[in-house]
PAZAPA-4460 file (N, C-alpha, C; in steps of 0.05 Angstrom, whole numbers, plus 32768, in hexadecimal, padded with zeros to 4 digits):
% residues 237
    n_x    n_y    n_z   ca_x   ca_y   ca_z    c_x    c_y    c_z   seq   type   mol
   70B3   708B   8746   70B1   707A   875E   70C2   7080   8776     1      M     A
   70B2   7080   8791   70BF   708D   87A6   70D9   7078   87AB     2      A     A
   70E9   7085   87B3   7103   7079   87BA   7103   7070   87DA     3      R     A
   70F4   705A   87E3   70EF   7054   87FB   7102   7036   8804     4      L     A
   7114   703F   8813   7124   7028   8821   7120   702B   8840     5      D     A
   710A   7026   884B   7107   702A   8866   7118   7019   887D     6      P     A
   7128   702A   888B   7133   701A   889C   7122   700C   88B6     7      P     A
   712C   6FF8   88C4   7118   6FEB   88D6   7120   6FEC   88F1     8      G     A
   7111   6FE8   8905   7119   6FE2   8921   7119   6FFC   8931     9      G     A
   7116   7014   8928   7118   702D   8937   70FD   7034   893F    10      R     A
   70F5   7036   895A   70DE   7040   8961   70D5   705B   895F    11      P     A
   70BB   7065   8956   70B7   7080   8957   70B7   7089   896E    12      A     A
   70B6   70A8   8972   70B8   70B3   898B   70A0   70AD   899A    13      E     A
   708D   70AA   898F   706F   70A0   8998   7059   7093   8985    14      S     A
   7048   7085   898A   7039   7076   897A   7026   708B   896D    15      T     A
   7027   708E   8952   701A   70A0   8945   700C   708D   892D    16      V     A
   6FF4   7093   892B   6FE0   7085   8914   6FE1   7096   88FB    17      R     A
   6FEB   708B   88E4   6FF0   709C   88CB   6FDD   7093   88B8    18      I     A
   6FCD   70A1   88AA   6FBF   7098   8894   6FD0   709A   8879    19      L     A
   6FD3   7087   8867   6FE0   7089   8850   6FCD   7085   883B    20      I     A
   6FC6   7099   882F   6FB6   709C   8815   6FC4   7099   87F9    21      V     A
   6FC7   7083   87F0   6FDC   707C   87D9   6FCE   7066   87C6    22      E     A
   6FCF   7068   87AF   6FC1   7053   879C   6FD8   7046   8793    23      D     A
   6FEE   704E   8791   7002   703A   8785   7007   7022   879D    24      E     A
   7005   700C   8797   7006   6FF5   87AA   7022   6FF2   87B6    25      P     A
   7039   6FF5   87A3   7053   6FF0   87AF   705B   7008   87BE    26      R     A
   7050   7020   87BA   705D   7039   87C7   7049   7038   87E7    27      I     A
   702D   702D   87E4   7022   702D   87FC   702F   7017   880D    28      A     A
   7036   7003   8803   703D   6FE8   8812   705C   6FF3   881F    29      S     A
   7068   7000   880F   7085   7007   8818   7084   701F   882E    30      L     A
   7071   7030   882F   706A   7041   8842   7061   7035   8859    31      L     A
   704B   7024   8856   7042   7015   886D   7057   7008   887E    32      E     A
   7068   6FF7   886C   707C   6FE7   8878   7094   6FF8   8889    33      E     A
   709C   700D   887B   70B2   701A   8887   70A6   702C   88A2    34      G     A
   708D   7036   889D   7084   7044   88B9   707E   7031   88D0    35      L     A
   7073   701A   88C8   706E   7007   88DD   7086   6FFE   88EB    36      Q     A
   709E   6FFC   88DA   70B7   6FF8   88E7   70C1   700E   88FA    37      A     A
   70B9   7023   88F5   70C1   703C   8903   70AF   7041   891D    38      E     A
   709B   7029   8921   708B   702F   8935   706D   703D   8931    39      G     A
   706A   7045   891C   7051   7053   8914   703B   7040   8910    40      Y     A
   7020   7044   8917   700B   7036   8911   7001   7042   88F2    41      A     A
   6FF6   702D   88DF   6FF1   703A   88C7   6FD3   7030   88BB    42      T     A
   6FCA   703F   88AC   6FB0   7039   889A   6FB4   7043   8880    43      V     A
   6FAA   7034   886D   6FB0   7037   8853   6F93   703C   8842    44      V     A
   6F93   7051   8833   6F7B   7059   8824   6F84   7058   8805    45      A     A
   6F72   704B   87F3   6F7E   7045   87DA   6F72   705B   87C7    46      R     A
   6F61   706B   87CF   6F53   7080   87BA   6F4C   7098   87C9    47      D     A
   6F45   70AB   87BF   6F3E   70C6   87C9   6F25   70C1   87DD    48      G     A
   6F11   70B3   87D2   6EF7   70B2   87E8   6F00   70A6   87FF    49      E     A
   6F10   708D   87FA   6F16   707B   8814   6F25   708F   8826    50      E     A
   6F3B   709F   8818   6F4B   70B2   882C   6F3B   70C4   8839    51      G     A
   6F21   70CE   882F   6F13   70E3   8840   6F03   70D0   885D    52      I     A
   6EFA   70B9   8851   6EEE   70AA   8866   6F00   70A1   887C    53      A     A
   6F1A   7099   8877   6F2D   708D   8889   6F38   70A5   8899    54      R     A
   6F39   70BE   8888   6F43   70D7   8898   6F30   70E4   88AD    55      G     A
   6F15   70D9   88AD   6F04   70E7   88C0   6F0D   70D7   88DD    56      A     A
   6F18   70C3   88DB   6F1C   70B6   88F5   6F2E   70C3   890B    57      D     A
   6F27   70CC   8920   6F33   70E1   8933   6F50   70CE   893D    58      P     A
   6F52   70B5   8938   6F6A   70AA   8940   6F81   70AC   8929    59      E     A
   6F78   70B5   8910   6F8C   70BE   88FF   6F9B   70D9   8908    60      V     A
   6FB2   70D5   890D   6FC2   70F0   8918   6FD2   70FB   88FF    61      E     A
   6FDA   70F1   88EA   6FEB   70FE   88D3   6FDE   70EC   88B7    62      L     A
   6FE1   70FB   88A5   6FD6   70F3   8889   6FEF   70F6   8875    63      V     A
   6FF7   70DF   8865   7006   70DF   8851   6FF7   70DF   8836    64      I     A
   6FF4   70F3   8827   6FDE   70F7   8812   6FEA   70F8   87F7    65      L     A
   6FE7   70E5   87E5   6FEE   70E7   87C7   6FDE   70FA   87B9    66      D     A
   6FE7   710E   87A4   6FD6   7118   8796   6FC5   710D   8780    67      V     A
   6FD3   70FD   8775   6FC5   70EA   875C   6FB8   70D2   876B    68      M     A
   6F9C   70D6   876D   6F8D   70BB   8777   6F74   70B8   8765    69      L     A
   6F6C   70A1   876B   6F55   7096   875B   6F3B   70A3   876B    70      P     A
   6F26   70AB   8759   6F09   70B3   8765   6F0E   70D3   876E    71      K     A
   6F24   70DC   877F   6F22   70F5   8787   6F42   70FE   878D    72      L     A
   6F4A   710E   877F   6F64   7118   8782   6F6D   7121   879B    73      D     A
   6F89   7120   87A3   6F8F   7129   87C0   6F84   7144   87C7    74      G     A
   6F85   7155   87B3   6F7F   716E   87BB   6F5C   7174   87C4    75      Y     A
   6F4F   715D   87BA   6F33   715A   87C2   6F33   7150   87DB    76      G     A
   6F44   713A   87DE   6F46   7130   87FB   6F4C   7144   880F    77      V     A
   6F63   7154   880A   6F6B   7168   881B   6F57   717B   8824    78      L     A
   6F47   7183   8810   6F31   7198   881A   6F21   718B   882C    79      A     A
   6F17   7172   8825   6F05   7164   8838   6F10   7162   8854    80      A     A
   6F2A   7158   8853   6F35   7155   886F   6F37   716E   887E    81      L     A
   6F3C   7182   886E   6F40   719F   887C   6F25   71A5   8889    82      R     A
   6F0D   719E   887D   6EF1   71A5   8887   6EEA   7195   889E    83      R     A
   6EF5   7179   889D   6EEF   7167   88B0   6EFE   7169   88C9    84      Q     A
   6F18   716C   88C4   6F2D   716D   88DA   6F43   717D   88D1    85      R     A
   6F42   7197   88D7   6F51   71AB   88D0   6F69   71AD   88DB    86      P     A
   6F6E   719C   88F7   6F89   719B   8902   6F9A   7185   88F8    87      E     A
   6F91   716C   88EA   6FA0   7157   88E4   6FB3   7162   88D1    88      V     A
   6FCF   715B   88D7   6FE4   7162   88C2   6FE4   714E   88A9    89      P     A
   6FE9   715C   8892   6FEA   714F   887A   7004   7158   8867    90      V     A
   700F   713D   8863   7026   713E   884E   701F   7139   8836    91      I     A
   7024   7146   881D   7019   713D   8805   7031   7131   87F7    92      M     A
   702C   711A   87E6   703F   710E   87D1   7037   7117   87B7    93      L     A
   704A   711F   87AC   7046   7120   8789   7060   711B   877A    94      T     A
   705B   7111   8762   706F   710F   874D   7075   712B   8744    95      A     A
   7068   7140   8748   7069   7156   873D   707D   716D   8754    96      R     A
   7094   7175   874C   70A5   7183   875A   70A5   71A4   8755    97      G     A
   7096   71AE   8742   709A   71C5   873C   7091   71D8   8751    98      D     A
   7096   71F4   874D   7092   7204   8766   7072   720D   8764    99      T     A
   7065   720E   874F   7045   720F   8750   7038   71FA   875D   100      D     A
   7043   71E0   8757   7033   71C9   8764   703A   71CC   8789   101      S     A
   7051   71D0   878A   7056   71D5   87A6   7048   71EB   87B9   102      K     A
   7046   7201   87AD   7033   7217   87B8   701B   7212   87B7   103      V     A
   7010   7204   87A1   6FF3   71FE   87A4   6FEF   71E9   87B3   104      G     A
   6FFC   71D3   87BE   6FF7   71BD   87D2   6FF7   71C8   87EC   105      G     A
   7008   71DF   87F1   700D   71ED   8809   6FF5   71FD   8810   106      L     A
   6FEE   720E   87FC   6FD7   7220   87FB   6FC1   7214   87FF   107      D     A
   6FBA   71FB   87F3   6FA5   71EC   87FA   6F9E   71E0   8815   108      A     A
   6FB7   71DF   8822   6FB6   71D7   8840   6FC2   71C2   884A   109      G     A
   6FD5   71BE   8837   6FEB   71A5   883F   7000   71B1   8852   110      A     A
   7007   71A1   8867   701F   71AC   8879   7037   71AB   886F   111      D     A
   703A   7196   885B   705C   7193   8851   7054   7180   8833   112      D     A
   7067   717F   882A   7065   7178   8810   7083   7167   8807   113      Y     A
   707D   7152   87FA   7094   7143   87EE   708C   713A   87D3   114      L     A
   70A8   713B   87C3   70A2   7136   87AA   70B0   711B   87A3   115      T     A
   70A3   7108   8793   70AF   70EE   878C   70C4   70F1   8779   116      K     A
   70DC   70DF   877B   70DE   70D1   878F   70ED   70DE   87A9   117      P     A
   70E9   70D1   87BF   70EE   70DD   87D7   70FC   70C8   87E8   118      F     A
   710E   70D2   87F7   711C   70BF   880B   710D   70BA   8820   119      A     A
   7107   70A4   882D   70FA   709A   8843   7105   70AA   885B   120      F     A
   7119   70AE   8862   7125   70BD   8875   711E   70DA   887A   121      E     A
   7117   70E6   8860   710C   7102   8861   70F0   7100   8869   122      E     A
   70DD   70ED   8862   70C4   70EB   8868   70C4   70EC   8886   123      L     A
   70D1   70D6   8892   70D4   70D3   88AF   70D8   70EC   88BC   124      L     A
   70ED   70FC   88B2   70F5   7114   88C4   70DF   7129   88C0   125      A     A
   70D1   712A   88AB   70B9   713F   88AA   70A3   7133   88B9   126      R     A
   709C   7119   88BB   7089   710C   88CE   7090   7113   88EA   127      L     A
   70A5   7111   88F5   70B1   711A   8910   70AD   7139   8913   128      R     A
   70B1   7147   8903   70B0   7165   8901   7092   716F   890A   129      A     A
   7082   7162   88F9   7065   7162   88FC   7058   715A   8915   130      L     A
   7061   7143   891C   7059   7139   8939   7061   714D   894E   131      S     A
   707F   7159   894F   7086   7168   8963   7075   7181   8961   132      R     A
   706E   718E   8949   705C   71A1   894C   7040   719C   8959   133      R     A
   7035   7187   8952   701D   7182   895F   701B   717E   8980   134      R     A
   7033   7176   8985   7035   7173   89A1   703D   718C   89B3   135      S     A
   7043   719E   89A6   704B   71BB   89B2   7036   71CA   89BB   136      Q     A
   701C   71C1   89B6   7003   71D0   89BE   6FF9   71DE   89A1   137      G     A
   6FE3   71E7   89AB   6FD1   71EF   8992   6FCE   7212   8992   138      W     A
   6FD9   721A   89A2   6FD9   723A   89A6   6FF4   7246   89A6   139      M     A
   6FF8   7258   8994   7011   7269   8992   7009   7286   8994   140      L     A
   7019   7299   89A0   7016   72B3   89A6   7031   72C3   899E   141      A     A
   7032   72D9   8996   7044   72EB   8991   703B   7303   8981   142      G     A
   7049   731C   8987   7045   7335   8978   7029   733D   897B   143      G     A
   701B   7333   898E   6FFF   733B   8991   6FEC   732C   8987   144      G     A
   6FF5   7316   897C   6FE5   7304   8969   6FDF   72EA   897A   145      L     A
   6FCC   72DC   8973   6FC7   72BF   897F   6FBD   72AD   8969   146      V     A
   6FD0   729A   8964   6FC9   7286   8951   6FBF   726A   895D   147      L     A
   6FA8   7260   8954   6FA2   7248   8959   6FA4   7235   8944   148      D     A
   6FB9   7220   894B   6FC5   720C   8935   6FB2   71FC   8930   149      L     A
   6F9F   71F3   8940   6F86   71E1   893D   6F75   71EB   8924   150      R     A
   6F6D   71FF   892A   6F54   720F   8912   6F65   721D   8902   151      T     A
   6F7D   7227   8903   6F8C   7236   88F1   6F7F   7254   88F3   152      R     A
   6F75   725C   8907   6F66   7275   890C   6F7D   7289   891D   153      V     A
   6F83   729E   8910   6F93   72B9   891B   6F7F   72C9   892A   154      V     A
   6F84   72D3   8942   6F74   72E7   8950   6F83   7300   8955   155      R     A
   6F79   7316   894D   6F83   7330   8959   6F6E   7339   8970   156      V     A
   6F76   7338   8988   6F64   733F   899C   6F4F   7328   899B   157      G     A
   6F33   7335   8994   6F1C   7320   8995   6F17   7320   8979   158      E     A
   6F24   732B   8963   6F21   7326   8946   6F2F   7310   8939   159      R     A
   6F20   7300   892A   6F2B   72E9   891E   6F33   72F2   8902   160      A     A
   6F4C   72EC   88F8   6F52   72F2   88E0   6F59   72D9   88CC   161      V     A
   6F48   72DA   88B4   6F4C   72C5   889E   6F62   72C3   8890   162      D     A
   6F79   72B1   8897   6F8E   72B3   8887   6F8D   729A   8872   163      L     A
   6F9D   729B   885D   6FA2   7281   884F   6FB5   7270   885D   164      T     A
   6FBC   7255   8855   6FCE   7240   8865   6FE5   724C   8862   165      D     A
   6FF1   725A   884A   700E   7263   884A   7011   727E   885C   166      R     A
   6FFA   7291   885C   7000   72A7   886E   7002   72A0   888B   167      E     A
   6FF1   728B   8893   6FF3   727E   88AB   700A   7272   88B6   168      F     A
   7011   7264   88A1   7030   7257   88A3   7044   7268   88A9   169      A     A
   7044   727E   8898   7059   7294   889A   7059   729E   88B3   170      L     A
   7044   72A5   88BF   7040   72B4   88D5   7047   72A4   88EE   171      L     A
   7041   728B   88EA   7047   7274   8901   7065   7273   8904   172      E     A
   7073   7270   88E8   7092   7273   88EC   709F   7289   88F7   173      F     A
   7092   72A4   88F0   709E   72BB   88FD   709A   72B8   891E   174      F     A
   7083   72AF   8928   7081   72B0   8942   708D   729B   8951   175      I     A
   7097   7284   8944   70A7   7273   8951   70C5   7279   8950   176      R     A
   70CB   7291   8941   70E6   7295   8941   70EB   72B4   8946   177      H     A
   70E3   72BA   8960   70E0   72D9   8966   70FC   72E4   8968   178      P     A
   7101   72FB   895E   7119   730B   895F   7132   72FF   894B   179      G     A
   712B   72EA   893C   713F   72DD   892A   713E   72E9   8911   180      E     A
   7157   72F2   8904   715A   72F7   88EB   7156   72E1   88D7   181      L     A
   713F   72E0   88CA   713A   72CC   88B7   7140   72D5   889D   182      V     A
   714D   72C4   8887   7153   72CA   886F   713A   72C7   885C   183      S     A
   7136   72D1   8847   7125   72CD   8832   7127   72A9   882A   184      R     A
   7140   72A9   8827   7145   728D   881D   713B   7276   8831   185      R     A
   713F   727A   884C   7135   726B   885F   7115   726C   8860   186      D     A
   7109   727F   885F   70EB   7283   885E   70DD   7272   884C   187      L     A
   70EB   7277   8830   70DE   7265   8816   70E3   7245   881D   188      L     A
   70FA   7241   882A   70FE   7223   882C   70EF   721A   8844   189      R     A
   70EE   722A   885B   70DF   721E   8871   70BD   721E   8870   190      E     A
   70B6   7233   8864   7093   7237   8863   708C   722C   8847   191      V     A
   7098   7233   8832   708E   7227   8817   709F   720A   880D   192      W     A
   70B4   7204   881C   70C4   71EC   8815   70CD   71F1   87F8   193      Q     A
   70D7   7204   87F2   70DC   720F   87D9   70FD   7214   87DA   194      L     A
   710A   720C   87BF   7124   7218   87BF   7124   7234   87B8   195      D     A
   713B   723F   87BF   713A   725D   87BD   7138   7265   879D   196      F     A
   7126   7276   879B   7122   7283   8781   7122   72A1   877F   197      D     A
   7137   72AC   8778   7139   72CE   877A   7121   72DC   876C   198      P     A
   7115   72CD   8755   7100   72D7   8748   70E5   72D7   8755   199      Q     A
   70E2   72C1   876B   70C6   72BF   8775   70C2   72D3   8786   200      S     A
   70A8   72DE   8782   709D   72F1   8797   7088   72E9   87AD   201      T     A
   7088   72CD   87AB   7072   72C0   87BC   7074   72CD   87DA   202      V     A
   708F   72D2   87E4   7093   72D5   8801   7088   72F3   8803   203      L     A
   7090   7306   87F5   708E   7325   87F8   7068   7329   87F4   204      E     A
   7061   7318   87E1   7043   731B   87DD   7035   7314   87F6   205      T     A
   703B   72F8   8800   702F   72EF   881B   7035   7301   8832   206      T     A
   7049   730D   8831   704E   731E   884A   703D   733B   8846   207      L     A
   7039   7340   882A   7029   735B   882C   700A   7357   8834   208      T     A
   7001   7341   8827   6FE6   7333   882C   6FE4   7332   884E   209      R     A
   6FF6   7326   8857   6FF5   7322   8874   6FF2   7339   8888   210      L     A
   6FFF   734E   887B   7002   7369   888B   6FE8   7377   8888   211      R     A
   6FD8   7374   8870   6FC4   7380   8868   6FA9   7377   8878   212      Q     A
   6FAC   735A   8879   6F97   734E   8889   6F98   7354   88AA   213      K     A
   6FAF   7353   88B5   6FB0   7358   88D2   6FAB   7375   88D5   214      L     A
   6FB3   7389   88C4   6FAA   73A3   88C7   6F8D   73AC   88C7   215      A     A
   6F7E   739B   88B3   6F63   739E   88B5   6F54   7398   88CC   216      R     A
   6F62   7384   88DD   6F58   737A   88F3   6F62   738B   890C   217      A     A
   6F72   73A0   890A   6F7A   73AF   891B   6F94   73A6   8928   218      G     A
   6FA6   7393   891B   6FBD   7388   8925   6FD6   7391   8914   219      G     A
   6FE9   7389   8915   6FFE   738E   8907   700E   7375   8904   220      R     A
   7020   7370   88EF   7034   735D   88EA   704E   736B   88F4   221      L     A
   705C   7362   890B   7074   736E   8918   708C   7361   890B   222      P     A
   708B   735E   88F0   70A8   7357   88E7   70B8   736D   88D7   223      V     A
   70D1   7370   88DF   70E3   7384   88D1   70EF   737A   88B9   224      Q     A
   70F5   738A   88A7   7103   737D   888B   7121   738A   8890   225      T     A
   7133   737A   888E   714D   7382   8895   715B   737C   8877   226      V     A
   7161   7398   886B   7165   7397   8852   717D   7385   8849   227      R     A
   717A   7371   8836   7192   7363   882C   719A   7349   8841   228      G     A
   7186   7348   8856   718F   7335   8869   7176   7322   886F   229      A     A
   715A   732D   8870   7141   731C   8876   7131   732D   8885   230      G     A
   7125   731D   8894   710E   7329   88A9   710F   731E   88C3   231      Y     A
   7104   732F   88D7   7107   732C   88F2   70ED   7331   8900   232      R     A
   70E3   731A   8911   70C9   7322   891C   70CB   7329   8939   233      F     A
   70BE   733C   8943   70C2   7346   8962   70A2   7338   896F   234      S     A
   70A9   732A   8984   708F   731F   898F   7084   7333   89A4   235      D     A
   708F   734D   89A6   7086   7360   89C0   706C   736E   89B7   236      R     A
   705E   7363   899E   7043   7372   899B   7045   738A   898A   237      G     A
***
């Protein structure tokens, strides 16, 4: 059961309409109550099919999506939302906190991931981060690459490059931190929301695929590996 003790009376930075797709009445009610107390507008869907229908509403700006749902699970809802509205940010909720589940949810297109039980303050912090990301604009450029955050398309010149969600998220993180030396631990935490695992090769595998895809389009990934320290992105192209 989620550990929800929502504080009240603090207005959100701006009015944002959030869709809560959750079939457990207590959790749905607590989320709705807590978010409204923070100044958010909310709408609730009790099953996967209703979640897809309500998520199509252009007034919905963020989605909190449970994995285990009646009629259609959260992964099916997420796939439909990504087809209908690829730009809408989605935070997935699940009782499963293992690495494979987290990577699976993120690779399926979720923007963030929370494991039950979670602290309400953590959810609020993640919602604020996603709201800031939306308000910063949809185009991002660096290293000779252009990212469209709305369509999740990367361009090398006139050529579009098809990336997975994690490849895109990794590239976005690098472009947002040009010239910074970023550790492997930080990348796993920021891009995959994973605790450090020295045995995991998910970062190295993703970097290799990203380099290959950009190279096939005539581009390159300007990331330098600093042995024993991490990685550095150059935005000079």
